[in-house]
C-alpha positions as CSV (number, residue, x, y, z in Angstrom):
1,X,180.8,20.7,2.4
2,X,177.3,19.5,1.8
3,X,174.4,21.2,0.0
4,X,172.7,22.5,3.2
5,X,175.9,24.1,4.5
6,X,176.4,25.9,1.1
7,X,172.8,27.1,1.1
8,X,173.2,28.4,4.7
9,X,176.4,30.2,3.8
10,X,174.9,31.8,0.7
11,X,171.8,32.8,2.7
12,X,174.0,34.3,5.4
13,X,176.0,36.3,2.8
14,X,172.9,37.6,1.1
15,X,171.3,38.7,4.4
16,X,174.7,40.2,5.6
17,X,175.0,42.1,2.2
18,X,171.5,43.5,2.6
19,X,172.2,44.6,6.1
20,X,175.4,46.3,5.2
21,X,173.7,48.0,2.2
22,X,170.8,49.2,4.4
23,X,173.0,50.5,7.2
24,X,176.0,52.0,5.3
25,X,175.1,52.6,1.7
26,X,171.4,53.5,1.6
27,X,172.1,57.2,2.1
28,X,174.4,57.3,-0.9
29,X,171.7,55.6,-2.9
30,X,169.2,58.3,-2.0
31,X,171.8,61.0,-2.6
32,X,172.3,59.6,-6.1
33,X,168.5,59.5,-6.8
34,X,168.3,63.1,-5.7
35,X,171.2,64.1,-7.9
36,X,169.6,62.2,-10.8
37,X,166.3,64.0,-10.3
38,X,167.9,67.5,-10.1
39,X,170.5,67.0,-12.8
40,X,168.6,68.9,-15.6
41,X,166.9,71.4,-13.4
42,X,167.9,74.8,-11.9
43,X,167.8,74.8,-8.1
44,X,166.7,78.1,-6.6
45,X,169.5,80.1,-4.9
46,X,169.4,83.7,-3.8
47,X,172.3,84.6,-6.2
48,X,171.1,82.7,-9.2
49,X,168.7,84.7,-11.4
50,X,166.9,83.3,-14.5
51,X,168.1,84.3,-17.9
52,X,166.7,83.7,-21.4
53,X,169.1,80.8,-22.0
54,X,167.3,78.9,-19.2
55,X,164.2,78.5,-21.4
56,X,165.3,75.5,-23.4
57,X,161.9,74.1,-24.6
58,X,162.4,74.3,-28.4
59,X,158.8,73.6,-29.4
60,X,157.4,76.6,-31.2
61,X,154.9,77.9,-28.7
62,X,153.7,81.4,-28.3
63,X,153.8,83.3,-25.0
64,X,155.6,82.5,-21.8
65,X,155.6,79.5,-19.6
66,X,158.1,79.0,-16.7
67,X,157.8,75.5,-15.2
68,X,158.7,75.5,-11.5
69,X,158.3,72.8,-8.9
70,X,159.2,71.4,-5.6
71,X,161.6,68.5,-5.2
72,X,161.4,66.9,-1.8
73,X,163.2,64.0,-0.1
74,X,162.0,62.7,3.3
75,X,162.3,59.9,5.7
76,X,159.7,59.7,8.4
77,X,161.8,57.6,10.8
78,X,163.0,59.4,14.0
79,X,164.6,61.8,13.4
80,X,162.6,63.1,10.5
81,X,164.8,63.7,7.5
82,X,163.3,66.3,5.1
83,X,165.1,68.1,2.3
84,X,163.3,70.2,-0.3
85,X,164.4,72.4,-3.2
86,X,162.6,74.8,-5.4
87,X,163.4,74.0,-9.1
88,X,163.0,75.6,-12.5
89,X,162.6,73.1,-15.3
90,X,164.2,74.4,-18.5
91,X,163.1,71.6,-20.8
92,X,159.4,72.4,-20.0
93,X,159.8,76.2,-20.0
94,X,159.4,78.4,-23.1
95,X,159.3,82.1,-24.1
96,X,158.5,83.5,-27.5
97,X,159.5,87.1,-26.9
98,X,162.9,87.5,-25.4
99,X,163.0,91.3,-26.0
100,X,160.4,92.0,-23.3
101,X,162.1,92.1,-19.9
102,X,158.7,92.0,-18.2
103,X,158.5,88.3,-19.2
104,X,161.8,87.6,-17.4
105,X,160.6,89.4,-14.3
106,X,157.4,87.4,-14.3
107,X,159.4,84.1,-14.6
108,X,161.8,85.1,-11.8
109,X,158.8,86.2,-9.6
110,X,157.1,82.8,-10.1
111,X,160.4,81.0,-9.2
112,X,160.9,83.2,-6.1
113,X,157.3,83.0,-4.9
114,X,157.5,79.2,-4.9
115,X,160.6,79.4,-2.8
116,X,158.6,81.4,-0.2
117,X,156.1,78.5,0.0
118,X,158.9,75.9,0.1
119,X,160.4,77.7,3.1
120,X,157.0,77.8,4.8
121,X,156.8,74.1,4.3
122,X,160.3,73.6,5.8
123,X,159.2,75.6,8.8
124,X,156.2,73.3,9.3
125,X,158.4,70.3,9.1
126,X,160.7,71.9,11.7
127,X,157.7,72.3,14.0
128,X,156.8,68.6,13.5
129,X,160.3,67.6,14.5
130,X,159.9,69.6,17.7
131,X,156.5,68.1,18.4
132,X,155.6,65.0,20.4
133,X,154.0,63.0,17.6
134,X,155.9,59.7,17.3
135,X,154.7,58.5,13.9
136,X,154.3,60.1,10.5
137,X,153.5,58.4,7.2
138,X,155.2,59.2,4.0
139,X,151.8,60.3,2.7
140,X,151.7,63.0,5.3
141,X,154.7,64.6,3.7
142,X,153.5,64.1,0.2
143,X,150.2,65.8,1.1
144,X,152.1,68.6,2.7
145,X,154.2,69.1,-0.4
146,X,151.0,69.2,-2.5
147,X,149.2,71.6,-0.1
148,X,152.0,74.1,-0.3
149,X,152.3,73.8,-4.0
150,X,148.5,74.4,-4.3
151,X,148.8,77.5,-2.1
152,X,151.5,78.8,-4.4
153,X,149.3,78.0,-7.4
154,X,146.4,79.9,-5.9
155,X,148.4,83.0,-5.4
156,X,150.0,82.7,-8.8
157,X,146.6,82.3,-10.4
158,X,145.7,85.7,-8.9
159,X,148.5,87.2,-10.9
160,X,147.3,85.5,-14.1
161,X,143.8,86.8,-13.5
162,X,144.8,90.3,-12.5
163,X,143.4,93.2,-14.5
164,X,146.7,95.0,-14.2
165,X,149.5,92.4,-14.3
166,X,152.2,95.0,-13.8
167,X,150.7,96.2,-10.5
168,X,150.1,92.7,-9.3
169,X,153.7,91.7,-10.2
170,X,155.0,94.7,-8.2
171,X,152.9,93.5,-5.2
172,X,154.4,90.0,-5.5
173,X,158.0,91.4,-5.9
174,X,157.5,93.3,-2.7
175,X,156.4,90.2,-0.9
176,X,159.4,88.4,-2.3
177,X,161.8,91.1,-1.2
178,X,160.4,91.0,2.4
179,X,160.3,87.3,2.8
180,X,163.5,86.2,1.0
181,X,165.9,88.7,2.2
């Protein structure tokens, strides 16, 4: 076997390996990346409520901070693949007063409110799937993710700026009860 034949065989094996990986194993690769991203976060579920043990930031900070976010995975090829989850990030969340149950209600409401916006985003993606547009860019979904998070932040800012936080929290909890049940 001469050098050219060896090079062609090696080239063929590399290209074949890439094609097999792309067709059969790429989904598992993205599943692993999703698992790795979510491994130290709490994914929102209707039955899972936050507890004081979920606030694992050990830096001595005063007050309350519940870090929540959206984790999204998408592929713009036809058919559109879109998966998103609302997450609570324990390592970035802290509370200094665990004797005040109001703090836990506030944190749970923040987590639940973001889930409402995540569901609205999922409904928008469902309408895109049903639409007649043939091409979406990954940046379209990134911008959508940012837009819904910004909408959530705007509503949550209303709570933080409210004169009567207790009344505003009750208003948010009513909205949550209506939209998540």
